C-alpha positions as CSV (number, residue, x, y, z in Angstrom):
1,X,10.2,-40.8,16.3
2,X,8.4,-42.6,19.0
3,X,4.6,-42.8,19.3
4,X,4.6,-40.5,22.4
5,X,6.5,-37.9,20.5
6,X,4.4,-38.2,17.4
7,X,1.2,-38.0,19.5
8,X,2.5,-35.0,21.3
9,X,3.3,-33.3,18.0
10,X,-0.1,-34.2,16.5
11,X,-1.8,-32.7,19.5
12,X,0.2,-29.5,19.2
13,X,-0.5,-29.3,15.5
14,X,-4.3,-29.6,16.2
15,X,-4.0,-26.8,18.9
16,X,-2.0,-24.6,16.5
17,X,-4.6,-25.0,13.7
18,X,-7.3,-24.0,16.1
19,X,-5.3,-21.1,17.4
20,X,-4.6,-19.9,13.9
21,X,-8.2,-20.1,13.0
22,X,-9.2,-18.0,16.1
23,X,-6.4,-15.5,15.4
24,X,-7.5,-15.1,11.7
25,X,-11.1,-14.5,12.9
26,X,-9.9,-12.0,15.5
27,X,-7.8,-10.2,12.9
28,X,-10.7,-10.0,10.5
29,X,-13.0,-8.7,13.3
30,X,-10.4,-6.0,14.1
31,X,-10.1,-5.0,10.4
32,X,-13.9,-4.6,10.2
33,X,-13.9,-2.5,13.3
34,X,-11.1,-0.4,11.8
35,X,-13.1,0.2,8.7
36,X,-16.1,1.3,10.8
37,X,-13.9,3.6,12.8
38,X,-12.5,5.2,9.6
39,X,-16.0,5.7,8.2
40,X,-17.1,7.3,11.5
41,X,-14.1,9.6,11.6
42,X,-14.7,10.7,8.0
43,X,-18.3,11.4,8.8
44,X,-17.3,13.5,11.8
45,X,-14.8,15.4,9.7
46,X,-17.3,16.0,6.9
47,X,-19.9,17.3,9.5
48,X,-17.3,19.8,10.9
49,X,-16.5,20.9,7.3
50,X,-20.2,21.4,6.5
51,X,-20.8,23.3,9.8
52,X,-17.8,25.5,9.2
53,X,-19.1,26.4,5.7
54,X,-22.7,27.0,6.9
55,X,-21.8,29.2,9.8
56,X,-20.7,31.9,7.4
57,X,-23.9,31.8,5.4
58,X,-27.0,33.9,5.9
59,X,-30.2,32.3,7.0
60,X,-32.8,31.1,4.5
61,X,-30.2,29.5,2.1
62,X,-31.3,26.7,-0.1
63,X,-29.7,23.3,0.3
64,X,-30.0,19.7,-0.9
65,X,-30.5,17.2,1.9
66,X,-29.8,13.5,1.4
67,X,-32.7,11.3,2.4
68,X,-30.8,8.1,1.6
69,X,-30.6,5.8,-1.4
70,X,-29.0,8.5,-3.5
71,X,-32.1,10.7,-3.2
72,X,-32.2,14.4,-2.1
73,X,-34.8,17.0,-1.3
74,X,-34.5,20.7,-1.6
75,X,-34.9,22.7,1.6
76,X,-34.3,26.0,3.1
77,X,-32.0,26.3,6.1
78,X,-33.5,29.0,8.3
79,X,-31.1,28.8,11.3
80,X,-27.4,28.6,10.5
81,X,-26.4,29.6,14.1
82,X,-27.6,26.5,16.0
83,X,-27.3,22.8,15.6
84,X,-29.2,19.9,17.2
85,X,-26.6,17.6,18.5
86,X,-27.2,14.0,19.5
87,X,-25.8,13.5,23.0
88,X,-26.6,9.8,23.1
89,X,-29.8,7.8,23.9
90,X,-31.7,9.8,21.3
91,X,-31.3,13.0,23.5
92,X,-30.7,16.0,21.3
93,X,-29.4,19.4,22.6
94,X,-29.3,22.6,20.7
95,X,-25.8,24.1,20.5
96,X,-24.3,27.1,18.9
97,X,-22.4,26.0,15.7
98,X,-18.9,26.7,17.2
99,X,-19.8,24.7,20.3
100,X,-21.1,21.8,18.2
101,X,-18.0,21.8,16.1
102,X,-15.8,21.6,19.2
103,X,-17.9,18.6,20.5
104,X,-17.8,16.8,17.1
105,X,-14.0,17.4,16.8
106,X,-13.5,16.0,20.3
107,X,-15.6,12.9,19.2
108,X,-13.5,12.6,16.0
109,X,-10.3,12.7,18.1
110,X,-11.7,10.0,20.4
111,X,-12.4,7.9,17.3
112,X,-8.7,8.4,16.2
113,X,-7.5,7.2,19.6
114,X,-9.8,4.1,19.3
115,X,-8.6,3.5,15.7
116,X,-4.9,3.7,16.9
117,X,-5.7,1.2,19.7
118,X,-7.3,-1.1,17.1
119,X,-4.3,-0.8,14.8
120,X,-2.0,-1.8,17.7
121,X,-4.3,-4.8,18.5
122,X,-4.1,-5.8,14.9
123,X,-0.3,-5.6,14.8
124,X,-0.2,-7.8,18.0
125,X,-2.7,-10.4,16.6
126,X,-0.8,-10.6,13.3
127,X,2.5,-11.1,15.1
128,X,0.9,-14.0,17.1
129,X,-0.6,-15.4,13.9
130,X,2.8,-15.3,12.1
131,X,4.5,-17.0,15.1
132,X,1.7,-19.7,15.2
133,X,2.1,-20.3,11.4
134,X,5.9,-20.5,11.8
135,X,5.5,-23.1,14.6
136,X,3.0,-25.0,12.6
137,X,5.3,-25.2,9.6
138,X,8.2,-26.3,11.8
139,X,6.1,-29.1,13.4
140,X,4.8,-30.2,10.0
141,X,8.4,-30.5,8.8
142,X,9.4,-32.5,11.8
143,X,6.4,-34.9,11.3
144,X,7.4,-35.4,7.7
145,X,11.1,-35.9,8.6
146,X,10.3,-38.3,11.4
147,X,12.1,-36.2,14.1
148,X,10.8,-34.2,17.0
149,X,10.7,-30.4,17.0
């Protein structure tokens, strides 16, 4: 193998190592975003389940409300027909329970679409990563064998 060929292969090896590193970081970032999307979807589903259960209750029912860190307070729910719904930007709107459920379900469906998009991105990144690793192994073998790829 001539010096020009060896130099070209070494340069390509360096580029592949950098590309693999970036692809691995990208895949990890997508995995983290997928995890957050799954958690958000679960939270939305749980909210819908809770609202569906509450709408059939009579007012003035006792409940335990999580205040974080595994701590709860007892309270009385006086209005089971209306929900304050965050519309973004810390703007809250009072909605009837069924309307709130529809909005939350729509948000949950949007999260599923986002999750599906992320999963496809991850599949694409992993395919590129596998191809880059295959090429890296191929070039490494050619360097060891003294022949060009």
